C-alpha positions in Angstrom: -49.0 -20.7 -0.8 -46.5 -17.9 -0.5 -43.1 -18.6 1.1 -42.6 -17.2 4.6 -38.8 -17.6 4.5 -37.1 -14.3 4.7 -34.1 -14.0 2.5 -31.3 -11.6 3.6 -30.3 -8.8 1.3 -27.2 -9.7 -0.8 -25.9 -6.1 -0.6 -25.5 -3.6 2.2 -24.2 -0.1 2.4 -21.5 1.1 4.8 -22.3 4.5 6.3 -18.7 5.5 6.6 -15.5 4.6 4.9 -13.1 2.1 6.4 -10.2 4.3 5.1 -9.4 7.9 6.0 -10.0 10.4 3.3 -6.2 10.8 2.8 -5.6 7.0 2.2 -5.8 5.0 -1.0 -5.4 1.4 -2.0 -2.8 1.0 -4.7 -2.2 -2.2 -6.7 1.4 -3.4 -6.6 3.1 -6.4 -8.2 3.0 -8.1 -4.8 -0.6 -7.3 -4.0 -2.1 -4.1 -2.7 -0.8 -1.4 -0.4 -2.9 1.0 1.8 -1.1 4.3 1.2 -1.5 7.4 3.4 -1.0 10.5 1.2 -1.0 13.2 3.9 1.2 11.6 6.5 4.6 13.1 7.1 7.1 10.2 6.9 9.9 9.6 9.4 13.1 7.6 9.4 12.3 3.9 9.0 8.8 4.3 7.4 8.1 2.2 4.4 7.3 4.4 1.4 5.9 3.5 -2.0 7.6 5.4 -4.8 7.9 5.6 -8.6 11.5 5.5 -9.7 13.0 4.4 -13.1 9.5 3.6 -14.4 8.4 1.2 -11.7 6.9 1.1 -8.3 9.3 0.3 -5.4 9.1 -0.1 -1.7 11.8 1.9 0.1 12.5 3.2 3.6 13.8 6.6 4.5 17.2 6.5 6.1 17.9 10.2 6.6 19.5 11.5 3.4 18.8 8.4 1.2 16.0 6.0 0.3 16.9 2.3 0.7 15.2 -0.1 -1.7 14.1 -3.7 -0.9 17.3 -4.8 -2.8 19.5 -2.8 -0.4 20.4 -0.2 -3.0 20.5 3.5 -1.9 18.8 6.3 -3.9 20.5 9.5 -2.9 21.8 12.8 -4.1 20.6 14.0 -7.5 18.9 10.6 -8.1 16.3 11.7 -5.5 15.1 14.3 -8.1 13.7 11.5 -10.2 11.7 9.9 -7.3 7.9 10.5 -7.2 6.5 9.7 -3.7 3.2 7.9 -3.8 2.8 7.8 0.0 3.5 6.1 3.3 2.6 2.4 3.3 0.4 1.7 6.3 -0.7 -1.9 5.4 0.2 -4.4 2.7 -2.4 -6.9 1.4 -1.0 -10.1 -0.2 -3.2 -12.4 -2.3 -4.1 -15.7 -0.7 -2.4 -17.6 -3.6 0.9 -16.0 -2.7 3.8 -18.4 -2.1 5.4 -16.1 0.4 3.5 -17.6 3.4 6.0 -19.6 5.5 3.2 -21.3 7.4 1.7 -23.2 4.5 
């Protein structure tokens, strides 16, 4: 006797992307960042950059970039900075110890 139980499909397709065409997901040491490539950044925005051979989160403070450590990148040092994009979201792994509510 054939089974009449209907099994759902394991895969589905999404008709449109959840990300705009100008956004990418970039892996970082802390997890993943959703980075917007085409956005013009403004003072206070979090940016993802390459500087001194590593990725860093910084924010734009007018004439300088301020790192997570509080260091300023300014003047001629800005010539060595490669902007990846404006960080719109950060995705941390579930196993991260940074959650204060656990």
